[in-house]
N, C-alpha and C positions, 0 to 999 in steps of 0.2 A: 216633873219635867225640868230639864236643865234650862237655865236662862240662855246660855250660849254653849254651843257644841261645835268644836272644830274637828274635822276628820281629814287626815292625810294632807295637811296644809304644807305647801312648799313654796319657796321664793328664792330665786337666785339673781345676782347682779353680775352679769358677765360670767366669769369663771368661779365666782364666789357663791357658794350655796349658803345663804344666810339662815334660812329655815328649811328643814328637811323632814318631810313626812310627820308633821306634828299633829297629834290627836289629843284632845283634852276636853273637859266639860266644866262648867261653872254652875253651881246650884243656886237657887233663890236664897237670899239672905246669908250667903256664905262669903267669908273672907279668904282669898287665896293669896299666898305669898309667892310671887314669881321671882325666882332667884337664878343666878348664873354669873359666871365671870364675864369680864368685858369681851364683847364679840361673840357671846353665846347665842345671840338671836333674840334677846328679850325685846329690844327696841323695835326690831322689824315685826315681831309678832304683835306687839301693841299697835303699831301703825296699821297693820292689816285689820285688826279688830276696830280701830278708830276710823277706818275708811281712807286713810292718808295714802296708802299704797295698796295695790291689788295683788293677791296671790297668783302664782303661775298655775297652781293646781290645788285640788282639794275642795272641800265643801264646808259651808257655815250654816248652822241652824240657829235661829233665834226664837226662843219659846216654841221649839218644835217645827218651825217653818223654815224652809230653805230661803236664804237671803243672799243678795249680792250687795255688800257694803261698799258702794263705789265712790263714796265721798264722805267727809266729816258731817255734812248736812244730813245724809242718809242715816248715819250712825246716831245723830241727835234725834232724828224722828223716831227711831226705834227705841230710844231711851238709853243710849250709850254715850257716856261723857268721859273725856280724858282730861285730867287735871295735871298739867305739866308743872315743873319747878317754877317757871317764870309766870305761870297763870295767865288766863285770858281775861284780864281786867283792864279797866281804864283808870289808871292811878290818879288822874286829876279830877275824877268824878266821885261823888259821895257814895255811901253804901247803898242807899235806896236806888240811885240811878244804875248802879252796877247790878243790883238784884233784879231789876225789871228791864235790863237791857234787851231791846227787841220785843218786849212784851208789855210795854207801857199801857197804863189804864187812862182812858180819856172819857170826857163827857162832852155832849154837844151843847154849846152855848151860842144861840143866834147863828147857827150854821158853822160855827168854828169849833175845832177840836181843842179842848183845854185839858191839860193834865190833871188827873185826880190825885193830887199830891198827898192829901191827908190819908186817903185809902191806901196808897202805895206805902206810905210811911208806917201805918198801923200794921199792914200785912207783913212788911219786912221785920218789924219789931217782934211781932207774934211768932213768926217762923224761927227767928234767931233765938228767942226765949224758949220755945218748945224744944229745940235741939240742945239748948244749954250753952249757947255761945254768948259771951259777954264782950261788948265793945263800948267805948265811951259814949258814942251817939251814932245813930244811923245817918246823921248829916256830916259825919267825919269823912274827909276824902280818903280814898284807899291808900294813898301814899303815906298817910300818917298813921296807919295801922301797922302792927307787927306782922311778920311773915306768917305766924300761926293764925292770927286773926283774919288775914286776907284769905288764907286757905279755907278757914272755917266758913267765911262768907260764900266762897265759891261752892263748897260742898253743900251748904244749906240751900243755895239757889238751885243746885242740881236736884236735890231731894224734893224740894217744894214743887218743881215743875214736872214731876212724874218720872224721874230717872229710875232705871231698873238695874243698870250696871255702870259702875264708875271705875275707871282705870287711873290709879295714882302712880305717877312716874317719879320715883325717888322723892316722896313728899316731905321727908324730914331732913334732907341733905343740908339745907341752909338754916335750920332752926336750932335754937338752944334747947337745953335739957327740959326746961319747964314747958316751952311751946311744943316740944315733941311729945311730952306726956299728955298734954291737952289734945294734940292731934290724934294720938292713939285712942283716947277716950271718945273722941268724935267719931272715929271709925266704928267703935262699938255701938254707938247710938244710931249710926246710919244702918248698920247691920240689923239692929233691933227693929227697924222699920221695914225690913224685908228686902232692902237693897243689897245686891251683890257687889263685892269690892275685890278688885285685883290690885295688890300693892307690889310694885316693882321696887325692890330694895336690895342693897348689899349688906344691910345690917341684920345679922342673925338674931340678935336679941329682939329687935322690933318684930321680925317675922314670927318668932315663937310667942311673943306677947299677944299678938292680935289675930293671927291666921288660924283658920280651921284646917287648911291643907297647904302644903308647900309643893310647888311644881318647880323642878330644876331643869333648866336647859343647859346643854353642853354641846358646843360645836353645831348648833342649829337643830339638835334633836332633843327629845324629852329623855333626860337621863334618869328621872324617877319622879314619882308622885307619892307623897306620904302624908298621912294624917299626923298632925302635930303631936298628939298624945301617943302615937305609935313609933316615933322616931327620936333622934337626938341630934344635937348640933354636930357631933363628930360624923354621924352618918350623912348629914346634909353637906358638910364640907367635902366628904369623900365623893358624893355625887357631883358636886360643883367642879372639883379638880380632877377627878378620875384617879386619884391616889389617896391612900389613907394618911391623913394629917390630923394630929390632935390639936386642940385649941391652943395649946402651949407653943405650937409651931414646929414641933419635932415630927419628922416623917417616920411613920411606923413601917418597918419592913423586917423581913427575916434576917437580912444582912446586918442591920443595926442591932438586932437582938443578939446575933452571934458575936458581934464585936463586944457587946456588954458582957457576954458570958466569958470571953477571954480576958 
């Protein structure tokens, strides 16, 4: 059974058809690379899944049940989380506080609620260790962590609290080579735990490294869905652009071939 299934989803803004009759499914423990040029409809589709905007038509099924994802809170209750480039963290708070944000542990002392700081620290350390995330200390404030470490904390938090589907919006755009490599490894570990991942990216190499399937949007429609082992970068570029362009940047056409012949 698919974690999420979209059927004939459409959304327009005035005269602009942002998403047009999109149907796709995401399987449990599967990584999907969502690709497309600027304005292809990726962001709109992600916002529909995340509950930020509502579709004009179409149907969403989550774990086989029809759902109306009418807000980000509804998406979170279902187990859908979106990790944006700027992240939903409090930079001036430490890792433990961010990890338990909104889910703090308390004990009752003489009728007063007192934070169970030790239990929260140990649970945070254990979760980060299990997923393989290394940070200097869980008492480090988030603003003093690298971009890759901050993303790792947010992903670990999502997995720990029972997430089923995570949407990563250009997760490596602001990261260096080493941090990006660690981020790709973290996606593999999240998938191994049965969590489905959708990675929105412009980077072909990243998509082919981590994704099981690639879904390409062009002008608001699904231009193609391919399993990674059954496609190539050239084919995906063709699906994205609508014309055949090799990775070297030269357009393939019969006219250019004729010119070479002469």
